[in-house]
C-alpha positions as CSV (number, residue, x, y, z in Angstrom):
1,X,24.9,-49.0,-244.4
2,X,28.5,-48.6,-244.1
3,X,30.5,-50.0,-241.6
4,X,32.4,-48.9,-238.9
5,X,36.1,-50.7,-238.8
6,X,37.1,-52.1,-235.4
7,X,39.0,-49.7,-233.3
8,X,42.9,-50.5,-233.6
9,X,43.5,-51.5,-230.1
10,X,47.7,-50.0,-228.5
11,X,49.5,-52.6,-228.2
12,X,50.6,-53.9,-224.1
13,X,53.6,-51.2,-222.8
14,X,56.0,-52.7,-222.2
15,X,57.7,-51.9,-218.5
16,X,60.2,-48.9,-220.2
17,X,56.9,-47.6,-222.1
18,X,54.9,-47.8,-218.7
19,X,57.9,-45.7,-217.3
20,X,57.7,-43.0,-220.0
21,X,53.9,-43.4,-219.4
22,X,54.2,-42.8,-215.6
23,X,56.1,-39.2,-215.9
24,X,53.4,-38.4,-219.1
25,X,50.4,-39.1,-216.9
26,X,51.7,-37.0,-213.9
27,X,53.1,-34.0,-215.8
28,X,50.8,-34.2,-218.8
29,X,52.4,-33.7,-222.6
30,X,56.4,-33.1,-222.4
31,X,59.5,-32.8,-223.8
32,X,61.3,-35.4,-224.9
33,X,63.7,-33.5,-222.5
34,X,61.3,-33.2,-219.6
35,X,60.5,-36.8,-219.7
36,X,64.7,-38.0,-219.9
37,X,64.9,-35.5,-216.5
38,X,62.6,-37.3,-214.3
39,X,63.3,-40.4,-215.8
40,X,67.0,-39.7,-214.4
41,X,65.7,-39.0,-211.3
42,X,65.2,-42.7,-210.6
43,X,68.1,-44.4,-212.3
44,X,70.4,-43.2,-215.3
45,X,68.8,-43.0,-219.3
46,X,71.0,-41.6,-222.0
47,X,68.7,-38.7,-223.4
48,X,69.1,-40.7,-227.4
49,X,67.7,-43.6,-225.8
50,X,64.8,-41.8,-224.3
51,X,63.9,-39.9,-227.9
52,X,64.3,-43.6,-229.9
53,X,62.3,-45.4,-227.1
54,X,59.5,-42.3,-227.6
55,X,59.2,-42.7,-231.0
56,X,58.8,-46.1,-231.3
57,X,56.1,-45.9,-229.1
58,X,54.4,-43.3,-231.6
59,X,54.9,-45.6,-234.3
60,X,53.5,-48.4,-232.4
61,X,50.7,-46.1,-231.4
62,X,50.7,-45.6,-228.0
63,X,51.5,-41.9,-227.9
64,X,50.8,-39.0,-229.8
65,X,53.7,-36.4,-231.2
66,X,52.5,-33.2,-231.4
67,X,54.8,-31.5,-234.1
68,X,53.5,-27.3,-234.4
69,X,55.6,-26.2,-232.7
70,X,59.8,-26.4,-232.7
71,X,59.8,-28.5,-229.9
72,X,58.1,-32.0,-230.4
73,X,55.1,-32.8,-227.5
74,X,54.2,-36.4,-227.1
75,X,51.4,-37.1,-225.3
76,X,49.8,-40.2,-224.2
77,X,46.7,-42.4,-226.6
78,X,45.4,-43.1,-223.7
79,X,44.5,-42.8,-220.4
80,X,45.8,-43.9,-216.9
81,X,43.2,-45.7,-215.9
82,X,42.7,-47.3,-218.7
83,X,45.5,-49.0,-219.4
84,X,46.0,-49.9,-216.1
85,X,42.8,-51.4,-216.3
86,X,43.7,-53.7,-219.4
87,X,47.2,-54.5,-217.1
88,X,45.2,-55.1,-214.1
89,X,42.6,-57.4,-216.2
90,X,45.5,-59.2,-218.7
91,X,47.9,-59.9,-215.3
92,X,44.7,-61.2,-213.3
93,X,44.0,-63.6,-216.2
94,X,46.9,-64.3,-216.5
95,X,48.5,-65.4,-212.8
96,X,45.1,-66.0,-211.2
97,X,42.8,-67.0,-213.5
98,X,40.2,-64.1,-213.1
99,X,39.9,-64.1,-209.5
100,X,40.4,-60.8,-208.3
101,X,40.1,-63.2,-204.6
102,X,42.8,-64.7,-204.9
103,X,44.7,-61.7,-206.6
104,X,43.8,-60.0,-203.2
105,X,44.6,-62.6,-200.9
106,X,48.2,-62.5,-202.2
107,X,49.1,-59.3,-202.1
108,X,47.5,-59.5,-197.9
109,X,50.1,-62.5,-197.3
110,X,52.5,-61.4,-198.7
111,X,53.3,-57.8,-197.2
112,X,53.1,-55.9,-194.2
113,X,49.5,-54.2,-194.9
114,X,48.7,-51.1,-193.0
115,X,45.8,-50.6,-191.0
116,X,45.2,-47.4,-193.4
117,X,44.8,-49.7,-196.1
118,X,42.8,-52.0,-194.3
119,X,40.8,-49.2,-193.2
120,X,40.7,-48.4,-196.9
121,X,39.6,-51.9,-198.4
122,X,36.8,-51.7,-196.1
123,X,35.2,-48.5,-197.6
124,X,35.6,-49.6,-200.4
125,X,33.9,-52.8,-199.7
126,X,31.0,-51.2,-197.9
127,X,30.3,-48.9,-200.9
128,X,30.5,-52.0,-202.9
129,X,27.5,-53.9,-200.8
130,X,25.8,-50.3,-201.3
C-alpha cells in the first residue's frame, strides 16, 4: 500500500504578498507589468520590487509561473476564498480565542454599521437557522 505524502501547506502571505494576490484574484493570471500597474494605482511601487516579490512568492509556492510564453504569467496557487478563510481562522483564533461572536461584536461596536450591512447580516443569520 502506497502512502501519500501530506500536501505541503502554503505559507501565510505577508501584507505585500496579499496586495499582489488581490490583483491576481481580481484580474486573473497576469504579468508582473499588469500587477505593478494596478499596485501603482494605490501607491508608488517600483517594477523591480514587484518582480522580486512575485519571484519570491513563486519560490514559496504561493504563485505559479507560466513560462510557456515570452512574458511570464503568474497565477495564484490557492483560491481567494481558501486563503482568506485560513487567514480569518488564524486571526479569530489568535485575537478572539476562537470566538466568532466576539469578533462580530468588536466589529459592530467599533464602526458605524450601515442599515444595509445589518440587513445583510440578518439575512445570513436567517439562512444559517434554516
